[in-house]
N, C-alpha and C positions, 0 to 999 in steps of 0.2 A: 871782445866787447866793442873795441874801436871800429872793427869791420862791420859789426852789427849796426852800430850807430850810423856809419857812413852809408850802409845800404838803405837804412830808414830815410836818411836825408835825401838820397837820390830818388827813391820811390815817391816820396812826398813832393818833390819838385816836379816829377813827371806827371803826377795826377792833379796838380794844381789845387790841392786841398787846403792850402793856407787861407786862413780867414783873418780879416781885420776885426779885432774884438775891443770893444769899449766897455769898461766896468765902472759902475757908479757906487760910491760909498761915502757916507758921512759918519765919522767916528762917534758923534754924539748920539746916534740912534741907539747904541747899546746901553746908554745911561738911563733910559726911561723904564718905568716899572709899572705894570698894571695893578699891582697890589700884592700883598702877602698871600701866597697859596694859589694865585692865578696861574693857569698853565701856560699862558702866552708870555714869553720872556724875550723881549727884544735883545737881551744880551747875547742870544744865539747868533745875531748878525756879527757882533764883535768876535765871537768864537770862530765863526766861519772865516772872517777876514784875516784873523791871525793865522789860521792854518793855511789859507791860500798863500799868504806872504811867506810862511815858513818853508813852503815847497818851492818858492821862487817864481810862482806863477805871475806875481805882480810885475815882474820884469819883462813879461812876454805879452802884455796887453796894455792898452792906454787906460790909466786910472783917472777918474774925474770925481770931484766933489760937487754935486749938483746944487743949484740954487733951490731954495725952499719954495714950494708952491704957495701962491697967494690965495686969499679967500676968493678973489674974482675968478682965478683959474679953476678952483674947485666948483664954483657955481656954474661951470660949463655943463655939469651933470647934476650936481646936487642943488636942492632948493635953497633960495637965499636965507630963509628963516632957519633952516637946519644948520647951515654953515655959520651963521651968526650966533646960533646957540653954542656950537662947539667952540667958537672963538671966545665967547664970553666966559666959558668955563675953564679956559686954559689957566693952569696954576692952581686949580682948586681940586681937592679931593672930596669924594662923596661923603656928606655928613647926614643930610636928610633927603629922603626920596621925594622929589617934587613932581607936580603935574607935567611940567615941561620935560623932565627926564623920561617920564612914561610915554609921552607923545613921540619922542625920538628914540625910544627903545634903548635908553641909556640907564645902566644901573647894575644889572647882575653880570651877565657875560661880558658886557661892554661897560665897564665901570668908569667913572670919572677918576682921573689920576693927574698928578702934577705934570704939567708939560704935555697934556694930551694933544692939544691942537698943534704944538710944535712937532710932536712925533708924526702926526698926519702930514704936516708940511714937508718933512724929510722924506717920508715914504712916497707921497704923490710927486714931489719934485724930482725924485730919482727916475720914476717911470716916465714922466713928461720929458725929462732930458733924454732918456733913451729913445723915445719916439722921435724927438727932434734930430737925434744923431742918425737915425735910420733914414728919415726923410731928406736929410742933407747929403745922404749917400757917403758919409764919412766912415761908416763901419758896416760890416756884414752881419755881425752878431753884437747885441748889447745886453748887459746884465745888470739887474738891480735886485739883489737878494732881499733888500728891505721893502720891496713891493709885494704885489700878489694878494692884496686884501680883497678877495673876490666876493665876499658876502654883503658888503655895504650897499644899501639902496639909496635912491635919490633923496628920500626924506627921513631916513632912519639908519641907525647903526644895526649891525647884526653879526653874530658869530665872531667876536673879537675885532671886527672891522668897522671903522668909522668913515673913512673916505675911500671910495673905490678908485684907486690909482690906475687899475687896468682899464676901466671904462674911459677915464680921462685920456690915457695914452692912445687908445683905439680911436677916439674922437679926433685926435690930432692926426693920426695916420690916415683917417678917412678923407682928410682934406687934400691928400696927395695921392692916395691909392684908391682904386675902384673896389678891391676886395681884400678883406683881412680874415685870416683863419685864426681862431682862438682855440687852443688846446689846453685842457686842465686835467692834471694828473694828481690833484689833491685827493685825499681820502673822502672829502666832503664835496657835495655838489656845488659847482660854480654858479649858484643861483643868481647872484647880483648881476653878474656879467650877462648871463643868458637873458634875464628879464629886460635888461637895457636894450638888447638888440633882437628881441623875440619877433619883431614884426618887420625886419628889414632883410633884404637878400644881399646886402653888402658885407655882412659879417656872418660867417659860419661859426657857431659856438659848438664846441665838442668837450664833453665832460665825462671822464672815467671815474666812478665814485661808488662807494658803498651805498646801497639803497635798501630801504626798509625802515625799521624803527631806529632811525639814526638821523642826527641833525644834517641838514635842515628839513629832511623829509620829502624833498622834491627831487626831480630828475628822473621821472618815469621814462621808460623806453618809448612810450607813446607821446611824450611831449616833444613835438617836432617843429614847433614854430607856428606862426599865425600870419594871415594876410600874405604880403609879399615875402614874408620870412618863412612860409610853410616849407618844410624840409631843410631849413637852414639852422635848426637846432638839433644836435645829436647828443643823446644821452645813453651812456653805456653803464647800466646798473650792475654792480658787482656784489657778490656775497662775501662773507667773512673768509679770510685766510687765503686769498688768491696768491699764487706764487709767481716768480719771474717768468717761467715758461708759459703758464696759462695766460698771464697778462699780455705777453708778447703776441700770443695767438689772436688776441682781440685787437691790440693797438696797431700793429703794422698794417694788416689788411684794411682796417677802417680808415686810418690816416691816408694810406695810399690811394684809396678810392676817392676820398674827400678831396685830395689835392688834384687828382686826375680830372674830376668833374668841376670842381669849384675854381681851380687855377688861381690860388691866392697870390697877391703881389707881395705880401708880408705875412709872417706867422708870429703871433704872440703866444708864448707857452708858460703857463703857470705851473711851477714845479713844487707844489706843496709836498713836504717830506713826511707828513703824517701818514702817508701810504706805506711807509717803511715798517718793517717788522719791528715789534717791540715799542711802537710809539705809545705814549701815555693815553692818547685819546683815539688812536687809530685801531682798526681791526683787520687790516690787510697784512700781507706777509712778504713784501718786496724787500730785496737787498738793495744796497746802494748801486750795485752793478745792474740789477734789473731796472731800477728807476733810471739810471743813467743810460741804459740801452734806448729808452724812449727819446732822451735828448739827442743821443748820437744818431738815431734814425732820422729825426727831424732835421738835424744839422746836414745830413747827407743829401737832403732834397735840394740844397743850394738855393734856397729862398731866404731873403733877409729875415733874421730871426731875433726876437726880443725874449729874453729869459727873465722871469720874475720869481720871487719866492712864494710864500703862502703859509700854509699850516706846517706843523712840526713841533712836537712838544717833548721829545727826548732830545735835549739840545746837543749832546755829543754826536748823535746820529745825524742831526740836521747839519752840523758843521762838516762832518765827514762826507755826507752826500753832496752838498752844494760845492764843496771843494773839488770833489771828483768830477762833478759836472762842469765846473769852471775849467778844469783840465781838458775835458772832452771838447769844450767850446773852442779852446785855442789850439786843439790838435796835439795835446800832450798826453803822455801815458804815465800814470802814477802806479807803479807796480808794487804791491805789498808783499810780494815774495822775495824782493831784493831791495837793498838800500841804494837804489839807483834812480835817478830821474832822467828819463829819456824824452827829449822834445822832438816831436815828429816833423814840425814845420821847418826846421833848419838844423844843420849839423851841430849837435851840442850833446856833450856827455858830462854829467856832473856826478862825481863820486866823492862827496865831501863828508868824511866820517864825523867831523865836528858837528854837522847839522843833522845827524841821525842818532837814534837811540841805541847806544852801544851796550846797554845793560841787560838786554833780553835777546835771546837767540831768535825769537819769532816776532819781535817788534819791528815796526817800520816807520812810524810817525817821526818827523823831525822834532828835535827838542825846541821848545818855544815856551812862551810865558804861561800858557794854559795847558801844558802837556798832562797835568794831573787829572784833568776832566776825562781823559780817555782810558783811565785805569779800569780794569786790570790788564787788558790785552794790548793796549797801545797800537792797534792796527787800524789801518784806513778802512778796510772792508770787514764786514761782520756777517755771520751766518744767519739764516732765517730761523724762526722758532719752529716747534713741532706742533703748532696749532692746526686744527683740521681745516683742510681746504674744501669749502662747501660749494665751490664752483665745479660742477660736474662737466664732463666732456659734452654731454647732451645739452646742458644749459649754455655752455660757451657757443656751441654750434648754432643753437636757436637764436641767441642774442646776436651773434655776428651776422647770420643770414637776414634777420629782421632789419638790422641797421643798413646793411649793404643794399638791401632791396629799397629802402627809403632813399638812400643816396642816389640810386639810379633814377629816381623820380625827380631829382633836382635838375633844372636846366644847366647845361654845360656852360661854364664861364659866363654867368649872366651879365649882360651889358647894362650899365647903370649911368644915370646922370651924375656928373661930378659936382654934387652939391653937398654942403655940410649935412651930415645926418644928425638929427636932434631927437634922442630918445624920449626926452621929456620936454622941458622948455629951457632953451638956452638963450640967455639975453644978448649975447654977442659972440662972434667967432673968436677962436683962440688966436692970439697974436704971438707969433714965434718969439718976437723980442721980449714979450712978457714971460714966456716960459723959461728961456735960457739966455742969460747975458753971455754971449760968446767970449767976451773979453775976460769976464770974471770966472766963468766955468771952464778954465783951461786945465790941461793935464796937471795933476798934482805931483810935481817932481820933488816936493819936499819930503822930509821924514813924516810918515803918517801921524795924524793927530793922536792916535791911540798910544803912540810911543811917547810923544812930548807931553801929553796930558796925563800920563800915568793911569789912564782908565779909571776915572772916578766912577764908583759903583754905588748902587743903592744898598743900604745896610742889609736888606733881605738877601742880597746875593753873596754877602761876605762869608756866610757859613759854608756854602758850597765851595767858594774859592779857597778858604782856609783849609777845608778838608782835602782839597786837591793838592795844596801846597805841602801839607803834612805827608801825604802819600809820596810826593816827589822826594822830600827830605829823607824819608825812611828808605826809599829805593836807592838814592844816591849814597 
């Protein structure tokens, strides 16, 4: 094993694959709650962070607690009246449906809940901080699993999303870079981001999603952009049940050609995990490995990369997937066939039996506060289901050929004026000093807040937590 680890270390040093990774997390994000029975559960971010730390990945990247986005920063994309509405409703739960709620599409899928605006501030603040870290060239890869809310529009909420942190981040990137590639692997079409940049050639939006009678109902293969943005919107419509192998047959050649022709300066990747097998709201059939293959491929392009979260409603799978992709980002391998952690980026071998589950022959997750959520298998990776794959080889070939043909019509590396792109009305440019106070948003070297604060949870979460703890007690 030591010889194997040494060989890995030497190989990684030779190919120069080590990346500087910055990770953004605010422990309070997991304490917000959309309401009883709502499928969106911010607690999944807490679950993810705990698993990341349990594997020791937090020691191999820079961790930051971002400043919260201000209303003025949100107004770089969103309308003044919409942001003021969200701000005025912070701390309120929906009691009576009002005309203003209807105007801003707040109520059903996007309910009012206590701390709603604060939740948006954390999500958007993390993505803005990620963008700043890229533009300052202090990191090669930045991560904000609390972001990725791609449905929000300039004047209204949509699909569990209130503030579009992705658009805000891309607007900041456009002040420093000519071209930004946006890749979305959520099960749902990334409509809010596409709409914001539909008429510009500075952002190439690319969405792989379930298409048909499925929210939001947009993302047809023939939706390719408009005006200067013609051919700069790429939509890859999928059918139910697509597997890792079939997904890869579309993803890699399309992304490869997009990068070849567009030559982006930076890539923003939305890693919605509702495309995983068994998701409560998803209909695709990817495993965490298949989902992670997309991240690994984009990482291999050696272009500055920003990773954000998104959908994902079977929360134990969300945590497993984003933990695995965090490991891929830093160049580490989490192998669920052995209780060993091998870091590729430097010579390191950890065989700590106290941090592994010794109670099951086939288990591999390290023991931590929320281990009970992963019952009954306690494995990092999970198998796909046996649902039918309705994506035939013929359909895949036709879809791939159509998209590649459109990409060939796109001018190679379009030359653009370095002026701030304004998708709607933007009252003033983003001020970096407003986005991140570099003195305050320093590496968080202290014990994580989730430890010191004992994870205050909404009462509706307690049943699930208690059930998981009972499982642990019975197993131990």
